[in-house]
DSSP file (Angstrom, degrees, kcal/mol; ACC not computed):
  #  RESIDUE AA STRUCTURE BP1 BP2  ACC     N-H-->O    O-->H-N    N-H-->O    O-->H-N    TCO  KAPPA ALPHA  PHI   PSI    X-CA   Y-CA   Z-CA
    1    1 A X              0   0    0      0, 0.0     2,-0.4     0, 0.0     0, 0.0   0.000 360.0 360.0 360.0 129.0  -32.4  -19.0   -4.7
    2    2 A X        -     0   0    0      1,-0.1     3,-0.1     3,-0.0   114,-0.0  -0.768 360.0-120.1 -97.5 141.9  -30.8  -15.8   -3.8
    3    3 A X        -     0   0    0     -2,-0.4    -1,-0.1     1,-0.2     0, 0.0  -0.265  51.3 -65.4 -74.9 167.5  -27.5  -14.8   -5.5
    4    4 A X        -     0   0    0     26,-0.1     2,-0.5     1,-0.1    96,-0.5  -0.264  44.6-156.9 -61.2 135.2  -24.4  -14.2   -3.4
    5    5 A X        -     0   0    0     24,-0.3    26,-3.1    94,-0.1     2,-0.4  -0.971   9.5-167.4-109.8 124.9  -24.3  -11.4   -0.9
    6    6 A X  E     -aB  31  98A   0     92,-2.9    92,-3.4    -2,-0.5     2,-0.4  -0.917   2.8-166.3-116.4 136.7  -20.9  -10.1    0.1
    7    7 A X  E     -aB  32  97A   0     24,-2.4    26,-2.8    -2,-0.4     2,-0.9  -0.994  19.9-142.3-124.6 125.7  -20.3   -7.7    3.0
    8    8 A X  E     -aB  33  96A   0     88,-3.7    88,-1.0    -2,-0.4    87,-0.6  -0.805  43.0-169.8 -82.4 111.2  -17.1   -5.8    3.5
    9    9 A X  E     -a   34   0A   0     24,-2.7    26,-0.6    -2,-0.9    27,-0.5  -0.793  36.4-171.0-114.7 145.8  -17.1   -6.2    7.4
   10   10 A X    >   -     0   0    0     -2,-0.3     3,-2.2     3,-0.2     7,-0.3  -0.927  15.2-157.5-131.1 106.5  -15.2   -4.8   10.3
   11   11 A X  T 3  S+     0   0    0     -2,-0.4     6,-0.1     1,-0.3    -1,-0.1   0.630  91.8  61.1 -60.6 -14.4  -16.4   -6.9   13.4
   12   12 A X  T 3  S+     0   0    0      4,-0.0     2,-0.5     5,-0.0    -1,-0.3   0.637  87.9  86.5 -84.0 -12.8  -15.2   -3.9   15.6
   13   13 A X    <>  -     0   0    0     -3,-2.2     4,-2.3     1,-0.1    -3,-0.2  -0.759  67.1-152.2 -92.7 123.2  -17.7   -1.5   14.0
   14   14 A X  H  > S+     0   0    0     -2,-0.5     4,-2.5     1,-0.2     5,-0.2   0.873  97.1  51.7 -67.3 -36.1  -21.2   -1.4   15.4
   15   15 A X  H  > S+     0   0    0      2,-0.2     4,-2.1     1,-0.2    -1,-0.2   0.865 111.3  48.5 -61.0 -36.0  -22.7   -0.3   12.0
   16   16 A X  H  > S+     0   0    0     -6,-0.3     4,-2.4     2,-0.2    -2,-0.2   0.902 111.7  47.3 -70.2 -44.2  -21.0   -3.2   10.3
   17   17 A X  H  X S+     0   0    0     -4,-2.3     4,-2.1    -7,-0.3    -2,-0.2   0.897 112.7  52.5 -62.9 -42.1  -22.2   -5.7   13.0
   18   18 A X  H  X S+     0   0    0     -4,-2.5     4,-2.2     2,-0.2    -2,-0.2   0.914 109.2  47.9 -55.5 -53.0  -25.7   -4.2   12.7
   19   19 A X  H  X S+     0   0    0     -4,-2.1     4,-2.3     1,-0.2     5,-0.2   0.938 109.7  52.0 -53.3 -51.1  -25.8   -4.6    8.9
   20   20 A X  H  X S+     0   0    0     -4,-2.4     4,-2.6     1,-0.2    -1,-0.2   0.904 109.0  51.1 -57.0 -40.7  -24.6   -8.2    9.1
   21   21 A X  H  X S+     0   0    0     -4,-2.1     4,-2.4     1,-0.2    -1,-0.2   0.904 108.2  52.6 -63.8 -40.1  -27.3   -9.0   11.6
   22   22 A X  H  X S+     0   0    0     -4,-2.2     4,-1.0     2,-0.2    -1,-0.2   0.894 109.3  49.2 -63.3 -37.7  -30.0   -7.5    9.3
   23   23 A X  H ><>S+     0   0    0     -4,-2.3     5,-1.3     2,-0.2     3,-1.1   0.965 112.6  46.4 -60.9 -52.6  -28.8   -9.6    6.4
   24   24 A X  H ><5S+     0   0    0     -4,-2.6     3,-2.2     1,-0.3    -2,-0.2   0.871 105.4  59.8 -57.8 -34.9  -28.9  -12.8    8.4
   25   25 A X  H 3<5S+     0   0    0     -4,-2.4    -1,-0.3     1,-0.3    -2,-0.2   0.826  98.5  60.1 -66.9 -28.6  -32.3  -11.9    9.8
   26   26 A X  T <<5S-     0   0    0     -3,-1.1    -1,-0.3    -4,-1.0    -2,-0.2   0.347 126.4-105.2 -83.2  12.7  -33.5  -11.9    6.0
   27   27 A X  T < 5S+     0   0    0     -3,-2.2     2,-0.5     1,-0.3    -3,-0.2   0.761  79.6 133.7  80.2  25.3  -32.4  -15.6    6.0
   28   28 A X      < -     0   0    0     -5,-1.3     2,-1.0   -24,-0.0    -1,-0.3  -0.950  48.7-152.3-114.0 129.3  -29.2  -14.9    4.0
   29   29 A X        -     0   0    0     -2,-0.5   -24,-0.3    -3,-0.1    -5,-0.0  -0.814  28.9-154.7 -95.4  93.8  -25.8  -16.2    4.8
   30   30 A X        -     0   0    0     -2,-1.0     2,-0.7   -10,-0.2   -24,-0.2  -0.246  23.6-109.5 -69.5 158.9  -23.4  -13.5    3.3
   31   31 A X  E     -a    6   0A   0    -26,-3.1   -24,-2.4     2,-0.0     2,-0.6  -0.844  42.4-148.8 -82.5 113.8  -19.9  -14.0    2.2
   32   32 A X  E     -a    7   0A   0     -2,-0.7     2,-0.6   -26,-0.2   -24,-0.2  -0.797  13.9-168.4 -98.0 118.1  -18.2  -12.0    5.0
   33   33 A X  E     -a    8   0A   0    -26,-2.8   -24,-2.7    -2,-0.6     2,-1.6  -0.944  18.6-149.9-110.8 118.9  -15.0  -10.2    4.0
   34   34 A X  E >>  -a    9   0A   0     -2,-0.6     4,-2.3   -26,-0.2     3,-2.3  -0.626  19.9-172.1 -84.2  82.7  -12.9   -8.8    6.7
   35   35 A X  T 34 S+     0   0    0     -2,-1.6    -1,-0.2   -26,-0.6    54,-0.1   0.689  78.5  61.5 -59.7 -24.5  -11.6   -6.1    4.4
   36   36 A X  T 34 S+     0   0    0    -27,-0.5    -1,-0.3     1,-0.2     3,-0.2   0.787 115.8  33.0 -73.3 -22.7   -9.0   -4.9    6.9
   37   37 A X  T <4 S+     0   0    0     -3,-2.3     2,-0.3     1,-0.2    -2,-0.2   0.798 132.5  32.1 -92.7 -33.8   -7.3   -8.4    6.7
   38   38 A X  S  < S-     0   0    0     -4,-2.3    -1,-0.2    51,-0.0    -2,-0.2  -0.632  87.6-159.9-128.8  67.9   -8.1   -9.0    3.1
   39   39 A X        -     0   0    0     -2,-0.3    -3,-0.1    -3,-0.2     2,-0.1  -0.190  19.6-114.3 -59.8 136.6   -8.0   -5.6    1.4
   40   40 A X        -     0   0    0      1,-0.1    -1,-0.1    45,-0.1     2,-0.0  -0.391  34.1-121.3 -64.7 145.5   -9.8   -5.1   -2.0
   41   41 A X     >  -     0   0    0     -2,-0.1     4,-2.3     1,-0.1     5,-0.2  -0.256  28.1 -96.0 -80.8 176.4   -7.5   -4.4   -4.9
   42   42 A X  H  > S+     0   0    0      2,-0.2     4,-2.1     1,-0.2     5,-0.1   0.898 124.7  50.3 -58.3 -42.1   -7.6   -1.3   -7.1
   43   43 A X  H  > S+     0   0    0      1,-0.2     4,-2.3     2,-0.2    -1,-0.2   0.937 113.1  46.4 -65.8 -47.0   -9.7   -3.1   -9.8
   44   44 A X  H  > S+     0   0    0      1,-0.2     4,-1.8     2,-0.2    -1,-0.2   0.848 110.6  51.0 -64.5 -35.8  -12.2   -4.3   -7.2
   45   45 A X  H  X S+     0   0    0     -4,-2.3     4,-2.7     2,-0.2    -1,-0.2   0.898 109.9  51.2 -66.3 -43.2  -12.5   -1.0   -5.6
   46   46 A X  H  X S+     0   0    0     -4,-2.1     4,-2.5     1,-0.2    -2,-0.2   0.935 111.1  49.1 -60.5 -48.5  -13.1    0.6   -9.1
   47   47 A X  H  X S+     0   0    0     -4,-2.3     4,-2.0     1,-0.2    -1,-0.2   0.894 111.9  47.6 -65.9 -40.1  -15.9   -2.0   -9.8
   48   48 A X  H  X S+     0   0    0     -4,-1.8     4,-3.0     2,-0.2     5,-0.2   0.906 110.5  52.4 -72.6 -37.6  -17.6   -1.3   -6.4
   49   49 A X  H  X>S+     0   0    0     -4,-2.7     4,-1.7     1,-0.2     5,-1.5   0.939 108.4  50.7 -54.5 -47.0  -17.4    2.4   -7.0
   50   50 A X  H  <5S+     0   0    0     -4,-2.5    -1,-0.2     2,-0.2    -2,-0.2   0.913 111.5  47.5 -59.9 -44.0  -19.1    1.9  -10.3
   51   51 A X  H  <5S+     0   0    0     -4,-2.0    52,-0.5     1,-0.2    -1,-0.2   0.925 114.7  46.9 -60.6 -44.0  -21.9   -0.2   -8.6
   52   52 A X  H  <5S-     0   0    0     -4,-3.0    -1,-0.2    50,-0.1    -2,-0.2   0.720 103.4-136.2 -70.6 -20.6  -22.2    2.5   -5.9
   53   53 A X  T  <5 +     0   0    0     -4,-1.7     2,-0.3     1,-0.2    -3,-0.2   0.861  63.9 115.2  64.7  36.7  -22.3    5.4   -8.5
   54   54 A X      < -     0   0    0     -5,-1.5    -1,-0.2     1,-0.0     2,-0.1  -0.807  67.5-105.1-128.0 170.8  -19.9    7.4   -6.4
   55   55 A X        -     0   0    0     -2,-0.3     4,-0.3    -3,-0.1     3,-0.1  -0.410  41.2-101.7 -84.7 171.7  -16.5    8.9   -6.6
   56   56 A X  S >  S+     0   0    0      1,-0.2     3,-2.0     2,-0.2     4,-0.4   0.882 117.9  57.2 -62.4 -42.6  -13.6    7.5   -4.6
   57   57 A X  G >  S+     0   0    0      1,-0.3     3,-1.8     2,-0.2    -1,-0.2   0.867  98.2  63.0 -54.5 -41.6  -13.7   10.2   -1.8
   58   58 A X  G 3  S+     0   0    0      1,-0.3    -1,-0.3    -3,-0.1    -2,-0.2   0.647 102.5  49.3 -66.1  -7.0  -17.2    9.3   -1.1
   59   59 A X  G <  S+     0   0    0     -3,-2.0    34,-3.9    -4,-0.3    -1,-0.3   0.468  96.6 101.4-101.0  -6.7  -16.1    5.7   -0.1
   60   60 A X  B <  S-D   92   0B   0     -3,-1.8     2,-1.1    -4,-0.4    32,-0.2  -0.470  73.1-135.3 -88.7 144.9  -13.4    7.2    2.1
   61   61 A X    >   -     0   0    0     30,-3.0     3,-1.5    -2,-0.2     6,-0.3  -0.808  27.3-175.9 -93.5  92.2  -13.4    7.6    6.0
   62   62 A X  T 3  S+     0   0    0     -2,-1.1    -1,-0.2     1,-0.3     6,-0.1   0.628  74.2  63.5 -76.0 -14.6  -12.0   11.2    5.9
   63   63 A X  T 3  S+     0   0    0     -3,-0.1    -1,-0.3     4,-0.1     2,-0.2   0.469  76.7 111.1 -88.5  -3.2  -11.8   11.4    9.7
   64   64 A X  S X> S-     0   0    0     -3,-1.5     4,-1.3     1,-0.1     3,-0.8  -0.518  75.7-126.9 -72.4 141.8   -9.2    8.6   10.0
   65   65 A X  H 3> S+     0   0    0      1,-0.3     4,-2.8     2,-0.2     5,-0.2   0.847 109.8  59.6 -54.8 -37.6   -5.8    9.7   11.0
   66   66 A X  H 3> S+     0   0    0      1,-0.2     4,-2.7     2,-0.2    -1,-0.3   0.865  98.1  60.7 -62.3 -37.0   -4.2    8.0    8.0
   67   67 A X  H <4>S+     0   0    0     -3,-0.8     5,-2.1    -6,-0.3     6,-0.3   0.922 111.5  38.4 -47.0 -53.4   -6.4   10.3    5.8
   68   68 A X  H ><5S+     0   0    0     -4,-1.3     3,-1.3     3,-0.2    -2,-0.2   0.908 113.9  56.4 -72.5 -42.9   -4.7   13.3    7.3
   69   69 A X  H 3<5S+     0   0    0     -4,-2.8    -2,-0.2     1,-0.3    -1,-0.2   0.884 109.8  44.9 -51.6 -45.2   -1.3   11.6    7.4
   70   70 A X  T 3<5S-     0   0    0     -4,-2.7    -1,-0.3    -5,-0.2    -2,-0.2   0.461 108.4-126.6 -83.6  -2.6   -1.3   10.9    3.7
   71   71 A X  T X 5 +     0   0    0     -3,-1.3     3,-0.7    -4,-0.3    -3,-0.2   0.863  54.0 154.1  62.8  37.7   -2.6   14.5    2.9
   72   72 A X  T 3 < +     0   0    0     -5,-2.1     3,-0.5     1,-0.2    -4,-0.1   0.530  51.3  80.7 -80.3  -4.4   -5.5   13.1    0.9
   73   73 A X  T 3  S+     0   0    0     -6,-0.3    -1,-0.2     1,-0.2    -5,-0.1   0.871  99.0  41.7 -62.8 -35.3   -7.7   16.1    1.5
   74   74 A X  S <  S+     0   0    0     -3,-0.7     2,-0.5     2,-0.0    -1,-0.2   0.464  91.3 106.0 -92.5  -4.6   -5.9   17.9   -1.3
   75   75 A X        +     0   0    0     -3,-0.5    -4,-0.0    -4,-0.2    -3,-0.0  -0.666  35.1 169.5 -83.5 126.9   -5.7   14.9   -3.7
   76   76 A X        +     0   0    0     -2,-0.5     2,-0.6   -19,-0.0    -1,-0.1   0.483  43.3 107.7-113.6 -11.2   -8.1   15.1   -6.7
   77   77 A X     >  -     0   0    0      1,-0.2     4,-2.2     2,-0.1     3,-0.2  -0.604  57.7-154.2 -75.6 115.4   -6.8   12.2   -8.7
   78   78 A X  H  > S+     0   0    0     -2,-0.6     4,-2.5     1,-0.2     5,-0.2   0.924  95.2  54.0 -54.0 -48.5   -9.4    9.3   -8.5
   79   79 A X  H  > S+     0   0    0      1,-0.2     4,-2.3     2,-0.2    -1,-0.2   0.861 108.7  48.5 -61.1 -38.6   -6.6    6.7   -9.2
   80   80 A X  H  > S+     0   0    0     -3,-0.2     4,-2.7     2,-0.2    -1,-0.2   0.908 111.5  49.9 -70.0 -37.9   -4.4    8.0   -6.3
   81   81 A X  H  X S+     0   0    0     -4,-2.2     4,-1.7     2,-0.2    -2,-0.2   0.908 113.3  46.2 -66.2 -37.9   -7.5    8.0   -4.0
   82   82 A X  H  X S+     0   0    0     -4,-2.5     4,-2.2     2,-0.2    -2,-0.2   0.891 111.3  51.2 -71.3 -38.9   -8.2    4.4   -5.0
   83   83 A X  H  X S+     0   0    0     -4,-2.3     4,-2.4    -5,-0.2     5,-0.2   0.925 108.7  52.6 -67.5 -39.0   -4.6    3.3   -4.6
   84   84 A X  H  X S+     0   0    0     -4,-2.7     4,-2.4     2,-0.2    -1,-0.2   0.915 109.7  47.9 -57.2 -40.3   -4.6    4.8   -1.1
   85   85 A X  H  < S+     0   0    0     -4,-1.7     7,-0.2     2,-0.2    -1,-0.2   0.900 112.0  50.2 -68.9 -38.7   -7.7    2.8   -0.2
   86   86 A X  H  < S+     0   0    0     -4,-2.2     3,-0.4     1,-0.2    -1,-0.2   0.896 117.2  40.6 -66.8 -40.1   -6.1   -0.4   -1.6
   87   87 A X  H  < S+     0   0    0     -4,-2.4     2,-0.4     1,-0.3    -2,-0.2   0.809 128.8  29.9 -78.6 -27.6   -2.9    0.2    0.4
   88   88 A X    ><  +     0   0    0     -4,-2.4     3,-2.6    -5,-0.2    -1,-0.3  -0.720  66.2 179.8-129.8  79.7   -4.7    1.4    3.6
   89   89 A X  G >  S+     0   0    0     -3,-0.4     3,-1.5    -2,-0.4    -1,-0.1   0.617  74.1  78.8 -63.2 -10.0   -8.1   -0.3    3.9
   90   90 A X  G 3  S+     0   0    0      1,-0.3    -1,-0.3   -54,-0.1    -5,-0.1   0.675  85.0  67.2 -66.9 -16.6   -8.9    1.4    7.1
   91   91 A X  G <  S+     0   0    0     -3,-2.6   -30,-3.0    -7,-0.2     2,-0.4   0.644  79.5  98.5 -69.6 -21.6   -9.7    4.3    4.7
   92   92 A X  B <  S-D   60   0B   0     -3,-1.5   -32,-0.2    -7,-0.2   -33,-0.0  -0.603  78.5-122.9 -87.5 129.0  -12.7    2.5    3.3
   93   93 A X        -     0   0    0    -34,-3.9     2,-0.3    -2,-0.4    -1,-0.1  -0.201  46.1 -95.6 -62.5 150.5  -16.1    3.4    4.7
   94   94 A X  S    S+     0   0    0      1,-0.2   -85,-0.1    11,-0.1     2,-0.1  -0.926  81.9  20.2-137.3 159.4  -18.0    0.3    6.2
   95   95 A X        -     0   0    0    -87,-0.6    11,-3.5    -2,-0.3     2,-0.5   0.735  59.7-178.2 -82.0 155.6  -19.9   -1.8    5.7
   96   96 A X  E     -BC   8 105A   0    -88,-1.0   -88,-3.7     9,-0.2     2,-0.5  -0.974   9.2-163.4-114.1 129.6  -20.2   -2.2    1.9
   97   97 A X  E     -BC   7 104A   0      7,-2.8     7,-2.2    -2,-0.5     2,-0.4  -0.972   5.9-170.6-123.4 136.3  -22.7   -4.8    0.8
   98   98 A X  E     +BC   6 103A   0    -92,-3.4   -92,-2.9    -2,-0.5     2,-0.3  -0.956  17.0 143.0-127.0 132.3  -22.6   -6.1   -2.7
   99   99 A X  E >   + C   0 102A   0      3,-2.6     3,-1.8    -2,-0.4   -94,-0.1  -0.928  63.9   8.0-164.8 148.5  -25.1   -8.3   -4.6
  100  100 A X  T 3  S-     0   0    0    -96,-0.5     3,-0.1     1,-0.3   -95,-0.1   0.792 127.7 -55.3  49.9  37.3  -26.4   -8.7   -8.1
  101  101 A X  T 3  S+     0   0    0      1,-0.3     2,-0.3     0, 0.0    -1,-0.3   0.689 120.7 102.6  74.3  17.3  -24.0   -6.2   -9.7
  102  102 A X  E <   -C   99   0A   0     -3,-1.8    -3,-2.6   -50,-0.0     2,-0.3  -0.923  48.1-172.3-126.3 156.2  -25.2   -3.5   -7.1
  103  103 A X  E     -C   98   0A   0    -52,-0.5     2,-0.3    -2,-0.3    -5,-0.2  -0.976   4.0-173.1-143.0 156.8  -23.7   -2.2   -3.9
  104  104 A X  E     -C   97   0A   0     -7,-2.2    -7,-2.8    -2,-0.3     2,-0.6  -0.990  28.0-121.1-151.5 144.8  -24.7    0.0   -1.1
  105  105 A X  E     -C   96   0A   0     -2,-0.3     2,-2.1    -9,-0.2    -9,-0.2  -0.763  29.8-131.1 -78.2 123.7  -22.9    1.6    1.9
  106  106 A X        +     0   0    0    -11,-3.5     2,-0.4    -2,-0.6     3,-0.2  -0.333  51.7 147.3 -84.5  63.2  -24.7    0.4    5.0
  107  107 A X  S    S+     0   0    0     -2,-2.1     2,-0.1     1,-0.5    -2,-0.1  -0.908  82.8  22.3-136.0 111.0  -25.1    3.8    6.7
  108  108 A X  S >  S-     0   0    0     -2,-0.4     3,-2.4   -93,-0.0    -1,-0.5   0.648 101.6-135.1 -72.2 161.9  -27.5    3.6    8.1
  109  109 A X  T >  S+     0   0    0      1,-0.3     3,-1.5    -3,-0.2     4,-0.4   0.681  97.6  73.8 -55.7 -19.2  -27.5   -0.2    8.2
  110  110 A X  T >> S+     0   0    0      1,-0.2     3,-0.9     2,-0.2     4,-0.8   0.713  80.7  75.3 -73.3 -15.7  -31.1   -0.5    7.3
  111  111 A X  H <> S+     0   0    0     -3,-2.4     4,-0.9     1,-0.2    -1,-0.2   0.721  86.1  62.3 -67.5 -14.4  -30.1    0.4    3.6
  112  112 A X  H <> S+     0   0    0     -3,-1.5     4,-2.7    -4,-0.2     5,-0.2   0.815  92.6  64.3 -76.6 -25.2  -28.7   -3.0    3.2
  113  113 A X  H <> S+     0   0    0     -3,-0.9     4,-1.8    -4,-0.4     5,-0.2   0.932 101.0  49.3 -64.5 -46.5  -32.1   -4.6    3.7
  114  114 A X  H  X S+     0   0    0     -4,-0.8     4,-0.6     1,-0.2    -1,-0.2   0.834 112.2  49.5 -62.7 -29.8  -33.6   -3.0    0.5
  115  115 A X  H >< S+     0   0    0     -4,-0.9     3,-0.9     1,-0.2    -2,-0.2   0.961 112.0  45.0 -68.7 -52.5  -30.6   -4.2   -1.5
  116  116 A X  H 3< S+     0   0    0     -4,-2.7    -2,-0.2     1,-0.3    -1,-0.2   0.757 113.3  52.5 -70.9 -19.3  -30.7   -7.8   -0.4
  117  117 A X  H 3<        0   0    0     -4,-1.8    -1,-0.3    -5,-0.2    -2,-0.2   0.676 360.0 360.0 -82.4 -13.2  -34.5   -8.0   -0.9
  118  118 A X    <<        0   0    0     -3,-0.9    -1,-0.2    -4,-0.6    -2,-0.1   0.480 360.0 360.0 -63.6 360.0  -34.4   -6.7   -4.3
């Protein structure tokens, strides 16, 4: 019995679709969260950042227009960066796969296979 696998998924993203296919190929039916429609809150983002072992900016899509519009390049406060991702989920890098208290950003998508096989 495999524990629940969750993927923060954007169906319009090729890397996200590829990661989802790789998980399904392992015989796993993940909990698919369309994070753009159902954004994670600040507490959930903090928990995932802890699982990833990275800072908030490392989970951000820094090339998104909203990143520049909000002037986030000069923001050093982790809480402010997390709040921005909760309010603007487009800023969150994708896909993120979570299972067994661990998480990985699926870039490249093959990284998710090691996580879900563990």
